[in-house]
N, C-alpha and C positions, 0 to 999 in steps of 0.2 A: 301504203294504201291510204285512202281518204278516211278521216276520222269524224266526218261531219255528223253522221247519224248518232253514233254513240255519245259524242260530246254534247250535242244539243239535248239529248235525253237526260244526261247528268246535270247539265246546266238548268234544265227545266225544273228538276227536283230541288236544286239549290236556290234558284233565283227567287221563286215564290212571288213574282209580280202578278198576283192572281186575279186582278180585275182585267176586263177585256178591252181590246182596241176598237172593236166594232160593236158598240152597245145596241145597235138597231138590227143586228143580223141574227138569223137562226142558222146554225151549222148542222150538217148531217153528222152522224156518228163516225169516228175515225175507222178506217179500214186499212190496217197494215201500214206500209210506208207512206212517204210523202206523195200527195197527189201531183205536186209540181215542185221542181227545183230549178232555181235560176242563179247563175253566177253573175255578179255585179261588179263593174269596174267604172272608173272615171278618170279623166285627165291623164291619158297615156303619154301625151307629148312626145311622140316618136320623132326623132330627128337624126342627124348624121352620126350620133353616138350609138353604137350598137348595143350599149347597155340597156337602153329603154326597150329594145326589141327582145332582149333576153328576159327581162322582167315580164313582158307580155306573154312570151311563150311559156314561162314557168306558171303563170297564173292560169292560162288557158289549159295547160296540161293538168293542173289541179282540178279545174272544172270538169275536164274529161273523165278523170278518175272518180269524181263525185257524181258522175252520170247526170249532169244537168240537162234540163230540157231546153234551155236557151241561155244566152249570154247577153246581158244588158250592159251597154257602154254609154255613159252619160256625157258624151262629147269631149272635145279637145283631144282628138285622136292624133292629128298631124300638128306638130308644134308650130311650124312656120306656115301652115296653111298651104302646103305644096302637094301636088298630085303624087309625086314619088313617095312621099311620106305616108299617104293614105294607101298607096299600092303596097308599101311595106306591111301595113296592118292586114290588108287583104291576103297577102302571101302567108303571113304567120297564121292567120285563121285557117287557111286551106291546108297548111302543114299539120295542124293539130286536129282540125275537123274537116277532113277531105270530103268534098261534096256535101258539106254541112251535116256530116254524120259523126257520131261519137262511137263509143264502144258498142259492139254487137250491131252496128249499122243503124243505131237509133238516131232519129233526126234531132238536130240541135238548131233552134231558131235563132236567127240574127236579129237582135233587138238593139240596133245602133242608131245614133243620131249625131248630128254635127254639134260642135261647140264654137265659141267665138274665135279660138285659134284656128279652127278649120276654115271658117267662112267669114271671118271678120272683115276681109277685104284689104288688109294691109300687110299680109304675110308676116306680121310681127317682126319687122326689122326695126330694131330699137336705136339705130345709129351708133351701136357699140362694136361695129365690125362684123355683126351677124351676117349681113348680106355678102360681104367679101368672103367670109368662110364658106358660105353656102355656094357661092359661085366657084370657089376653088374645088369644093367637094363634088359638085355636079358638072364641073368643067364647062361653064357657060358664062355668058355675059349677063348684065343686069336685065336686059330685055328678055333674055332667055329665062331668067329666074321669074320675072313677072309672068312669062308665058306658061309657067308651071302652076300658077296660083289656082286653088280650087274655087275661090269665090265666084269668078265670072263663068264658071262651068260646073257649078255644084250639082246640077241635075244630071248632066251627061256622065260626069265622073262617077257619081253614085251608082247610076244604073249600069254602067260598064263594069264596075268592080264588084257590085253586090247582086247584080242580076234581078233587081226589083225596082218598081217605080218609086221615084222620089216625090215627096209632097211635104209642105210645111208641117203638116200633122199626119202621122202615119198610124194606122190602127192594125193590130195583129191579135190573133187569138192563139194561145198555146194551151193545149189540153183543156180547153173550155174556159180559160181565164183571159180577160181582155187586157191588152197592153196598148196604151196611148203614148206615142213618142213625138215630142215636139222638137222640131229641128231649130237650131239657132239660126237666125237670119239677121243680117245687118239692118234690114228694114224694121224688124221687130226687136231691136237690141235689148230693150228693157221689158219686153212683154213676150208672150207666146203667140206669135203671128198665126191667125187662123183657128186658135183654140176655141174661141167663143162660138164661131160658126159650126165647128165640129161637134161641140157638146150639145148644140141644139137638136141634133139628130141622133145623139148617142143615148142608148137605153141599156145600160149595163144591168146584169142580173143582180137585184138587190140582196140576194141571198149569199152572194160571194163578194170578196174583195176584188177590186180591179186596180191596175197598176198604171201609174203615170210617170213620165220622166221628161225632164228638161235639163238644160245645162246650167243656167244661172240660178242663183240661190232664191228659193221661194221666200219672199219677204217675211221677216219676223216669225220664222218657224224653227227648224233645227239649227242649233248653235246660237240661237238667240238673236236679238236685235242688232248686236254688234258684228255679226258675220259679214265678212267682206264680199262684195260683188252681188248684192241683192237686186232683184228685179223691182218693177214698180208696184207690185202687189196685186195686179189684175188677175194673174193666174190663181193666186190663193183665193181671191174672192169667188172666182168661178168654181174652183174645186170644193169650196166650202159647202156647196149644195149637195155634195156627194160624200156622206159619212163613211161609205165603204171604199173610199179611195186611199191607196197607199202610194205616196209620191216619192220619187228619188231624184236627187240632183247632185251635181258636182261643183266645179268652178272655184270653190273656196279653199280647196286643198287641206281642209282640216283633218287632223288625225282621228281615226275611229276609236282611239282610247277615250275620247270625250263622251261622257255619258249623256250629254245634252245634244249629241248628234242625231238623236231621234226625238221627235216632237209629236205631241198629240193635242189636237184642238177639234175643229170641225171635221178634220180628217187626220191622217197620219202622214208625216213627212220625215225623210231620212237624208242626211248629208252623207254622200259617198266619198271616201277619201281618194286622193290621187294615188294612182299606182306609181307614178314617176317620182313625186316629191311631196311629202306632207309638210305642213307648216304649223306653227303655233300662233295663238293669239298674242297680241302685244302685252307687255307688262312683266316679262321674265328677264332675269339677269343672265341667262345662258340660252343657247340655241342649239339643241341637238341636231345632228346631221340628218335632215329629212330626206336627202337623196338616197340614203341607204335603205329607207323603208320600202316595203312592197305590200301595200294594203289593199284590201277589197272586201267583198261580202258574199255570202251565200244565203239566198232566200229559200226556205222550204215551207210549202203550204200543205197543211193537213186538213182533214175534214173539220177539226175543232179548233185549230189554232194556226198561227204563222210563227215561224222562227227565223230571226235574222242573226246570222253568225258573222262576227267581224274577224277577218282572217289576216294573219301574217304569212304571206306566201314564201318569204325567205326561210322561215323555219317550219312552214307547213303546219302551223298550230293556231288556235284561236287567240285573239288579242285579249279577250275577256269573256265573261258570261254572255250567253246568247240573250238577245231580246225576245221575250215570249209575248206574243200578242194573242190574247185569249178572249172568247166571247163572254159577255156577262149581261146582266140586266141594266147596267149603268156604270158610270165611273170612267175616268181617263187616267190610268196609272202612269202614262208617259207624258202627261202634261208637266212642264218643267217645274211649276210650283209644287205639284204633288210629289215629284221625285226629290225636290229639295227638302221637303219635310220628312220624307221616308229614307233619305240617304244614310247609309251606314258609314261611320267615320273610320278611316284607316288608322291602324295603330302599329307602333313599333313593337317588335317581339319582346316578351318578358326578358329582363336582364340586359337589354340593349343599352349602349353607352354612346356618348358624343365626345369625340376628340376635337379639341379646339386649341390651336397654337397661333400666337401672334408672331409675325415676322416683319422685319424692316429691310428695305432696299434703298440704296442711294447714299449720298453723303449727308453729314450732319445738318447742313443747311437746306437740304431738299430730300428729307426722308419720306418714303411712302410706306405706310404701314398697312398690313392686311391680315385677315384671319384665314387660316387654312382649317377647314372643318371636314371631319369624316364621320359618317353615320350609316346605319344599315339601310338598304333599299327595302321598301315595303311593297312586295309584289303579290301578296295575297296567297301565295303557295303555302299550303299547310293550315289555312284558316284565315278568316278575315277578308278584307277587300284590298285591292291594289290602290296605292296612292296615285293620284293624278299628277301632283307636283308637291313641292316642299316649301314651307314658309320659314324663313330664317329671320329672327328678330335679334338685334344687337342693341343693348342698353349700355351707353358710355356714361359713367358717373364721375364727375370731376370733384376736386377738393372744394368744399363749401356747399356741396349739395346740388350743384347744377347737373342736369342730366339731359341726354339727347338720345332719341330712339331712331333706329333705322330698320326698315323691313324690306326684304327682297324675296322673290320667289324663284325657284329653280326646278327645272325638269331633270329627271334621270337621263343620263346620256343615251340609254338604250330604251327609252320609254316607248318608242315606236314599234317595238318588237313584242312577241309573246312573253308572258311573265317568266317562262323558263329561261329566256335569254336575258332577262333583266334582273340579275342576282348580285349578291355580294354587298359591298359597301360603295358609297358615293362620296367623292371629294369635291368640295367647292371652295373657291377663294372669294372672300368678301372683303372688298377694299374699304379702308377706313378713312380715306381722305375727306369724306363728308363730315366727320366729327371734328369740327374746327377747334372748339374749346379744348376738347380732350387731347387733340394732337399738339396743342401749344405747350402742354406740360413737358418739361424736360425729363421727368422721372415718372415711371408708371406707379411709383409708390404713392403718388398723390391722386391717383384715380383708379378706376376699376372698369372692367368689361364683363357683362353678363350676356351669355348667348343662349337662345332657345330655338330648337328646330322642331317643327310640327308637320306631319304629313297631312295633305289636304285631299279632299275629293272634288270632283268637277264643280259641284254647286257651292263650294266654299266652306263646307264643314271641315273642321280640323280635329285631329286626334291629339292625345296627350303629348306633351313636349319632352324632348331630351334637352337637358340644360347643363351648362358648364360655366364656371368662372375662369377667366383667362389670366394666366400668369404673365410674368415679365417677358418682354420681347426678346427674341433671339435674332441678333444681327446676322444676315446672310449675304450681304453685299456691301460694296464700298463705293 
């Protein structure tokens, strides 16, 4: 059974981000359960691999059990921009929500919009054999493949499959809450085409949050200024006039383990992870398999607060504490600078140790030395907070006092899953070829290595280090 209600209540008591997201709003007293519950997905990228459809059906069934009132999909439904791929999505929806109905016949609102993969106009054939594979899969010619493209028939395809009018900006109300959905269009590639005209006549209830969604990243909001695929900033400027707006977007495929995936400024913005494949920002020495991840979100709106729960659908458990957005007389607790100052640093458990062993591979004239490190994963279970990644510092000290420092960062291989699936110890291999002076020594007796491993949180704070001095190398190859 779905654990959303109980989990968000526990997380609310633990998280204690007690200032509000909507400082200008007055909320009615809470009455029982959620007033509104919405499942949220992005970047499904359905294609000729049935695995993406299986992920979609698992997520939709989770939402069905959670008794959501609607499902928001922030674009990039069809990976190659083909009508049959969008038809696959519509078929999966009807399997799980026949006639747009969930459990007990309750209506579930379709809150979908296109992304650039859906209607970018190029069908995303990258010259890598994709077109040939698709022609084989659909048993058609290239002309036939082009004839399946959504882009030149975006309106009629939408209206046929979803039974509703298509428009660049679509407005829906679900249980008294407004949803504004901005379709991706090639004409408005870096902007939200038609949003300005729509907002001129839009008068949302100032006592309630309203919800906005587009595909491309709202510039300089969630995940920071370095987030890939940002728009031109015009949508942010328009939404900044509405402090009761909570906006969702996809496109960047960033993992929801990032605590900066929610942002607060003139309004609130949330980066929705890809259900198909999540990615990491640059700067890490390893790359966990993001294709294994199955991430999304559940939004619950109460009379006095909103709760956003980040979900791992593969394990049917939360990825971390819920984000609680509460009313107050002022303050923005989800502003990135505020969260940076308040962030709790992750810590290794008491008694934890670091295993560090140097190894050599190759012949005497071409040796490649590396460190094999093993240390506990900090997942927050049993107390404390989960590590976002790990910083490994290696100091190579040569005879005569010369020293060189190297620093690399690593993700846990299972960081994209719920904490209960990210347990045990972690092993990383740190190559030592960069330490030229140290490697020139023929004997390790003339030099030393000191290693420190620190768990980090999203905003850069580090916990106490596990440290080790490395003994002589063990030759393991010739």
